[in-house]
N, C-alpha and C positions, 0 to 999 in steps of 0.2 A: 504493500500500500504506500502511496506517495505521502511522505511525512511533511512535506513543505507546506507552510501556512499559505492558504489561498489568497489572503489579503495582500501578501507580498508577491506571490507567484503571478497574480493577475493585476499587478500594478499597471496603470496606463502606459501605453507604449509611446505616447507622445503628447504634446501640449493640447492637441485637438480633442483629446479624450478627457480633459480636465474641465468639469462643468462649474467653474467658479469665475465670476466676473473679476474678483480681486486678483486672480492669477496674473493678469496683464501688468498690474502694479509690481508684482514680484519679479516678473521677467524684465521689465523696464529698469528696475532698481539694480539688478545684477548686470545686465548688459551695459548700462550707462555708468557703472561704478568706476570711480577713479580714486587713486590714492589720496588726492586732495579733496575728495567729496565732502560737502558740508555735513551730511549725515551718512555715517558708515554702516548703519544697522537698519533693519526692517523687521517689524513685528507682524507676524500673521496670526490673527486672533479669530477664533470661531469655535463652534461646539465640537465635541469629540466625534471623530469619524467623518469630518467634512473634507479631508484630503490635504491638510496643512503640510504634514511631513512628506507625504509621497510626492506632492507637487514639486517640492524642492529637489528631490532625487531625479524626477523626470527632467526638470530644467537643467540640472547639472549634467545629466547624460547627454542632452541635446547640445549643450555648449562645450562639452568636453572638459568639464571641471571635476575636481575631486571634492567630496563632501567629508568634512571632519565633523562628526556628530558628538555632541555632549548631551546627556540627559540631566537637566538642572536638578532633578530630585536626587540624583546620585552625588552631586557636588554642591553641598550647601555651605561650605566655608571658603573664604577667599584663597587660602593656601592651595586647596585642591584644584580650584578652577584655574588659578594662575599657573600652577606647575604643569597642568595638562595642556591648557590652551594658549598660554602666553607666547612661547616660542613658535608654536604652530601657526599663530595668527600673523606672523611676520615672514616666515620662510616658505619658499616655493616647495611643492611636493616633488617626488621623483619625476624625472623627465621634464622638469620645469613647467608642469601643469599648474594652472591656476586652481583656486579652491574656494569653497563656500564654508564658512564656519557656521554650523547649525547647532543652536542651543534649543533642544526640544523640551517641551513641557515646562516653560518658564515658571508656571504657577508653583511648581514644586520647590523653587528656591526660597519661597517666603514661609516655609514651614517653621515649626517650633524649634527646630535644630539649627536654623539659619545663623551663621556666624560671619556675616560680612559678604555673603555670596553676591548680593545685588551690587555692592561697591566694586567687587572684582569684575563682574560682567561689564559695568560701566567703564572701568579702566581698560578692559580688553577692547571695547568699542573705540575708545580714544586712540589706542595704540595700533590697532590692526591695519594690515596692508591689504586685507581681503574683505569682501562683503560678509557681514554677520547677519544671519537670519535667526530670529527667535520665534518660537511658536507658543501660544498660550490659549487656554479656553476663555480666560477672563482677565482683562487688564485694568479693572477698576480699583484693585488694591493700591493704596497710595505708596506702598513700599517700592512700586515700580516707577514712581514719578521721574526719577533721574534717568532711568533707561528710556522711558517714553520721550523725554525731551531730546534725546540723542538719536531717535529713531523715526523712520517713516512707518506708516501703518497700512496693512491690507486686511480687510475683513472678509472672512469666508462665511457663507450662509449655510445652514443645514440643507442637505439635499432633499428634494421632494421624493415622495414614495415612487412616483413614476420614473424618476432618474435612477433610483436604487433598483427598481424592478428591471429596467433595461440592462443594467450592469449584471445583476444576478442571472438574467436570462442568457447573457453572453457567456458567463462562467459555466452555466449548466451545459451549454453547447460545447465549450472547450473541454469539459471534463466528462462528457457523455453521460450526463445526469438526466434520466427521464423524470419529468415533473408535471404535476397538475398546475395549470395556470393560476387557479385560485389559491393554491398553496403558496406559490411564489409571491403572489400579490399580498397575501396575509403576512408573509415574512418581511416584505418591503415596508408595509404599513407599521408593523410592530417595531421596526428599527427606530422610528422616531427621528429620522434624519441621520442616523449613525451608520454610514456605509460599512465601515470596518466591522462593526458588530453584526450587521446583516450577513456579511460574507462569512464571518466566523460561525454564525448559526447555521448557514447553509452547509458548510463543511462538516460540522458536527452531525447534522441530521441526515446527510445524504452520502457521505464519502464511502462508508462501508458497504451499503447496499445499492449504490448508484441510482437511487430514485428518491423522489420527494412527493409526499401526499399530504392532504389537509390534516389527517390524523397525527402525522409527525409534528406539524406545526402546533396543533392544539395541545400536544403533550409538553411542548416547550414552555417552561415557566416564563411568563411575560416579564420582559426586562423593565423594571421600574426603578429608575435612579433615585427616586425619593422614598422608596419603600422603607429603607432602614431608618431614615429620619422620621417618617410618619410613626414608626413603631416606637422610636425613642420619645417622641412627644406624647404618645399615649401613656407611656410609663410615668411621665411627669404629671400630666394633666388629669389622669384618671386614677391616680393612686396617692395615698398619703404615707406609704411605706418608704422611709428614708433609704433603707438598704437597697430597695428596688430602683428608686429614682436616681440615686447617685451613680448608678452604673449605666444609666440610659444612653450616654454618648460613647460608651466603650465600643470600639470597632467601627465608629462612624468616621468616614474618610473626609472629615471637615475640621477646620480649625475651630477652637472653642468660641472665637469671636463670631464666626458665622452661625454656630449653634445657638449662641445667645440671640442673634437676630431672628432666627426661626422662632424661638420662644417669645420674643418681644412681639413679633408680627401676629402670632396666633393667640396670645393671652386673652384679648377681648372676646374671642369666639368661645372661650371656655369659662372664664371667670367673669361673672356678671355683677357680683356684689362689689361696690366701690372699695370697701375695706380690703377685700381680697386682692383687688388690682393694686391698691396702694402698697400692700406688703410685698407683692410680687415684683413690682417695679423698683421698690427699695432694694431688694436683693439684686436685681439686674444692675442697678446703679452702683452698688458696692462692687460687683464683679468688674464693672467698667473702670473703677478706681484702680483695682489690681492690674487690669490690662495696661493702664497708663504707667504704673510702676514698672511693669515688665519692659515696656518700650523705653523708659528712661534709664533704668538701672540694670536691665537684663537679668532680673531675679526670676528665673524660670520656675522656681519652686512655688511661686504664687499661682501657677496653673491649677494646682489642686484645690485652692480656695475658689477660683473662678468656676471650676466644674461643680463644686459643692453648692455654690450660691445659685447658679442658673438651673440646677437640676433639683436637688433636695430642697433648697430654699424656696423655690417656686412651688414645689409639690406640697409643702406643709403650710403654704399661705392660705389655702382654702379650708373652709369648714366642712364642705361636702362636695363630692365631685359632680360635675355636670353630666347627667345621664344621656344627654343627646349626643349622637355621634357627629363629629365635625370633620370636614375635609381640610387639612392644614395647607396653608398657602406658602409659597416660597417668599422670603422677605423682599420687600420692595425698597428698603432703605439703601442698599448698594446702588440700585439704579438711580435713585434720587440724588445720591452723592455724586455719582458719575455725571448726571445731567448738570448738576450745579458746578462741578469742576470744569466741564466743557464750556459752560456759559462764561466762566471767568478765565478760561485758559489763555486767551489772547491778551487780556489785560495783564495777567500775571507775567507772561513771557516778555511783554513790552516793558513792564516795570523792572524786571530783572536786568534787562539791557540798559535801561536808563540808570539804574543803581550802580552798575559797573562803570559807566561813563562819568557819572556825577559824584561818585564816591559817597553815596548816601544809602540809607536803608531802603529795602523794597517798599516798605510801608510808606516812607516819605515820598518815594517816587510816585506811588499811586495817588497820594493825597495832593502833592504840590505840582507835579509835572503833567500827569495824564490829562487833567482838564484843559490846561493850556495847549498841549499838543493837539487835542481834539479840535480846539478852536482854530489852530494854525492849519491843520490838514483839511478842514472844511472851507477855508477862506484863501489860503495862500499856497497854491500848488507848487510854485517854484521853490519857495522856502521849505515846504514839506518834503520835496524831493531830496534836498540836501540833508535834511534831518534823517530821513529814511536811510540814505546811503551811509551816513555817519554812524547810525545805530545798528546797521546791518539788519534792517527789518525785512521780514518775509512779506510777500504780496498780500497774504491774508491778514497780516497784522496792519499793513497800511490801509487795507479796506476797512478794518475795524475802527481805525482812528478817523476815517472819513465819515462814519455814520453819525 
C-alpha cells in the first residue's frame, strides 16, 4: 500500500491549480524581491487547509528556488531561531540557487514557552538577503505587531465545498478510487473549507478498499474544531464542582487568554442573575491582572492562578446552574480589537515616523503634529509632497492624511 500522504502527493502541479486570489501577491513579492527591498517579508494568513504552505512550494518549484522551512512552534526562543536560520538567510544554497525562507505556523511562536522568538524573527527579516514568507491562521495577536510592520500581507480565503469537491474528484481518478458522488460531496461539505483535512479523510476512508460510499462518510466523526471548547465551557457553566471545573481547559489547544475570552463572551447566555455576573467578571478581571504581570515580568507560574480564576472561579459564582442548553459562540473581542487596530494603523505608523524625525514621543507626534499635517496635505500639495518624501510615507499613508 502507498504510504505517502495524499495531501503532499497530490500537491498542485503549478500556479494555475492554486485557487487563491492572494497567491498573485505572493508571486509578485518573490519575483520582485531585491536585497534593498523596503519590506523583506510577507505574511500569508488564512484558515487551516487553505493552501498557504503548499503554494509557497509550488512557487519555489516554478522559479527554481530552494525552500528553507522552519516551523515556528518548534523554535520558540531567539537562540534556536537565530542559530538555524541566521546564516541560512544570508548565504546562497548549493549550486548558487536562490531560496525562500519559510516560517510556517507563525501562530505557534506566541505560545506560553515563547522566549524572544518574535524578536528573533524580526531580526532575521532585517538581516536576510532572501525573501521571508510566514504563514499564520490569525495575525490579530499584538505580539506580532513588529513583524507585521516589516511585512507585506496576502490573505487566503477558505475554499468552497465545490472547489474541494473538484480536487477530491481529481484525486479519486488518480488513485483509482470508485466513489459515490454524494459521498464525495458530503466529504467536501464536512471539511468546512479545510482542503488538507478533506484529503486526509478521503485517504483514511478509501485507501485500503479503493472505494468510497455514503456509509463510510457517515461513520466518520464530524470534524468540529470547537467541540473541545464547547465541552470545557459546559464543565464550567453547568457545574459547581471545583475539581471538575478547574480541569476544563486541560488538553485545549488554546492559550488561556483566548479561553478567558470564550468564557467572557458566553457568560451572559448562562448567568442571568446580576450578582452572579458580577462575581464572574470579578474573577475574569483578576485573571487579567495576572496576565499583565506575566507580560511585564515573565512570571509564568501565574498561569495556574489564571486557569483557576477563569474556570473554578466562574463555576462557583453561580447559585444554581442554568438548565437551558446554550450554543456557545466564538469570542468577538479579537475581531473588534483587530478592526480598531486597523482603523488607527495608518495614524500610528505616521506618528512613529514623525517621532523618529522630530525626536519626540509617538504620543506627542499624534497630538501636536498629525492635525497640522492633515491641514497641510489637504491644502498645500507641493509642500505635502516634500513632507511625504522626507518622512518616507507610503501612498496609503499620504491618502490618509488627505482625508
